[in-house]
N, C-alpha and C positions, 0 to 999 in steps of 0.2 A: 490618452493614457492611457497604457499600462491597467488591465483587470489585475485591480486590491491591491496597486504598488502602493499604498500606505501599510498593509499590511506587514506585521511583524512576519516573515516566511519559516515556519513549521523547520526544528529542526531534531528534535530523537534525540536531546541533549538530558540531565534529569530536572536541567532550570530553563526548559521549554517549558511555555503555560498546553499546550499542548500534550503533553507527556503525563498531564495532569489524569487529562482526561484513559488516557492507555496503562497507566499502574499497573489497574488493581484487574482490566478484563485480561492481563498480556498473564498475569499469572495465574488464572482461572482455566484460561485459554489448556486443550490437553493437547499441548503438539512435540509432548516429549519422545512419542512413539512412532515407527516407523513401517506398518502392515499395509503391503501392494496387494487390493485386489482386485487388478484390471490389467487386461497390458498395456503397456506406454501406448499403443496404439489408441485405442480405448481414453486410455486417461487425456491422452492430448487431444482429440476430440474430444471430448468434451467439453476442454480447456477454452478448442477455442469457439466453442461451440456456445459458452458460453458470452465468453468477448465480443461476440457477432449479437449475440442476440442484449447486450451493454450497449453495443454499438447504436441498434437496430433503435432502441427505446431514446439516447437522447439524441439519433434522428428527428424519430416523430416530433419534439421535442419543438428540435429545429425547426422543423415544418413548420406546424404549428401552432408558432409562438404569435403571430398575429389572429388565431382567434384566442388568445386566452383572456381572461379579468388583467385591468393594466395591470393593479395590486403586484399577477404572478408574472406578470411579461415581467416587475424593474425588478423587482426579486433573483429571477433566473437571466437575466442578459446577463449584467456580471460573468457568469459562471460560461452559459454559449460563447460568450466572447475570452473567454483563461480558453476551454477547448479548443474553440477556429483559432488562439495561438500557435497553444501544439505544435497542433496540429499543420498549420500554416510552416510553425517554425521547422519541424520535423521532416517536414515533404520537400522544406528551402536546403535541408542535412543530409537525406537520401539520396536527392539528383545532382551535387555538388561538391561533394564528398569527394570525390577527384583533382577537381579546379577550385576551390577557396582554398586559403594558408589555415595551417596547426590551428594560430592561431583564431580568425576566423570562427573556422570550424566549431571550434571549443567554449567560444565565446556565447558562438549561437549557442549549445547547449545547456551553458550555465544559464541562459535564460529562460530556456524550457524549463529549467530544474525548481530555479525562481519561485518563475509564473507556480506552476504542476502546486512550490509549496505551499505559495499565496493563498493559493486557493480552498488548501487544505485548512490549512492558521483562520481565516476571513469564515469555513464553517466551526470553526471553535468553537468563537464568536458568539454564530448563530446558536450551535447548541446549548452557551450556556447561557447565553437571553434568555433562549425557552424551556431550561431545566429555570430558573430562579423564577420565569412564568408560574408554570406549573406550583409549585413548589408552595410561591406566592396565594394561588386560585384554591392550593389548597388547605391548609393552614384558616381558609378566608369559611371550608365547607365542610370539612374533619373535622370533628369538637375532640374524637377518641385520640390522646397522643399513642396510642401501641400500633392506631387504624392507623393513621399521620403515615410516626418514621418506616411501615412497612412498604409502605406504600411508594414515599420518598425515598426508603430503597434498590423500590424496583424501578421508579423514575429513574435513579443512579444509575444500576443497567445497564439499562435497555437507551442511555444515553453516552455510556464506556462503548456498546457494543456496537453502537451507528459510527460512532468517532470512528474505532479502529477499522469498521467494512470498510469507513468512507477515505483514511488515508490508505489499506490496499487496494481500492479504486483505484484515489488518484495515482497514486504511483506508478500505476501498470497502464490506465490511461499514461503517461511517462512513457514507459518500457515502450511498447507498439507504437506510442510516435516517432521515437527518435529510433528507437536498435534498431543494430544492421549491426551483420555478421564483417568482422576483421578489427574490429579499433580499439580495440579492450584498452591501450593505449590511452586511446584520448581518452575514452570516457575514465580510466584510473583518474589521467590529469583532471579533469574535469570533477571529479571527486573528494580528491587529492586538497585540488584550490579552495572549493568549496569547505573542503574540513569539519563535515557533521556528517551522526549518525546515518538520516533519512539520508544527502548522498553518496553515500558510503553503500549504501542499502542499493537506491536504488543504480547504478552503477554494476552494482554486480549482477543486481538482474537484468538489466539487459546483456550485460556479457557469456551470465550464464544462458542464457535462456536461448540468446541467437550460436551461443558456439560452448565447445566443451566444457564443466565447471569444474573447473580447480581446488583440491583437498585444499594448494598448500593456501590459495585467497580463506575460506573457509576456517581454516583451523588462525591467522594469522584477524577475523573479525571477528573472531570468538571471543579467541584472549582480549581486545579489542573491546569490546561488547560483554566481558563478562559481571561489571556488574549493573547490567543497562536491562534490566530484567522485558523491555519491549520493543528496544530493539533487537533483543537476543530470539525472541517472537519472531518477531519478522522472519528473521535468517530462518529461522529452523525453519518456518511456511514455506521456505521460498525454497532449500534445496532439500527436504520435504517431495517439493511440488513438480524437482527435477527428476529425483526417482522413480518419480510416480509415472510420470511421459519419455523416458530414457529407459536403456538397455545399459545397467548400472552389474560392472560385476562385484559382488558378493564382499571380496576384500575393499573397493574402493568402498560400498556402503556403509559397512562397521568402519572405516577412514571414516568417511562424516557424524555417522554416529556415536564415534565417538570421540570427535569433535567440538559436537554440538551436544553434548552427556545427554543422547538420547536412546534411544533401543529399537531392539531391527526386533519387529514380532509377526509369526507367520498370522496367517488368517485361523484356526485353529487356538491362538490363543486373543482373538479379539477382548479388550477390553472395556473399549468404551465405543458404541456407533459412532464411525463419521461426521454425520450430521449434525452432533454436540456437540463436538470438540474439536474436530478442524476445518481453520481457514486461509489456504494457502491463496499462492496467486500467480 
């Protein structure tokens, strides 16, 4: 059985249960500013190093799976299966892109998307359960209502932040597993067929990572996501990451910033330390 087959895949539409986890945090993340403090080569090297570190940690979990307590093995097994499925199918797409029919390729890519989106959806359910358990324990242990409320707010903030990072992390997993150069149309077709903000963000991210970023595509998505703060925040994150890791002329930077209502900020005008506000992928 496909991992999390019974789980509803996230869509990032405003009626998506997972959207609730991300709504508040997306409004507080300071991602309206574009300020470049490193060369594109340095930024890309940092990004690839972070990706390698994440892959290394995941591989360690896989290798040490048998040494983990049974309870943890049971909890992690479906996630490892999901990630293996994404890697395996992604490799098939890359190796057989020239021999498989277009429809078959698109079906395989769709399968990868849905596996990733269901994985995030399942994690959202776990986050909900964890929050409820913590709040219930809190009500038993903390009598002062104001102190309890403050702790509940911190718990909610933590759940929101980990949900946002989880979403971007799984999106990145999909991007690197299946992403390939010069298949823009195929990834666009998959996104349009699924027709959710989540799918469109992943396809846009693949196409802009492995090819040149299209200002037109950014304008179209920015308009589509105008009333969706979560999708807009993730789109801004991806565009800023592209600018940081590529040599982009100033006119194009201006056009991208204008489309997303962002500000080009020279280093001397730094207003928010990157570590406090920027979550890019």
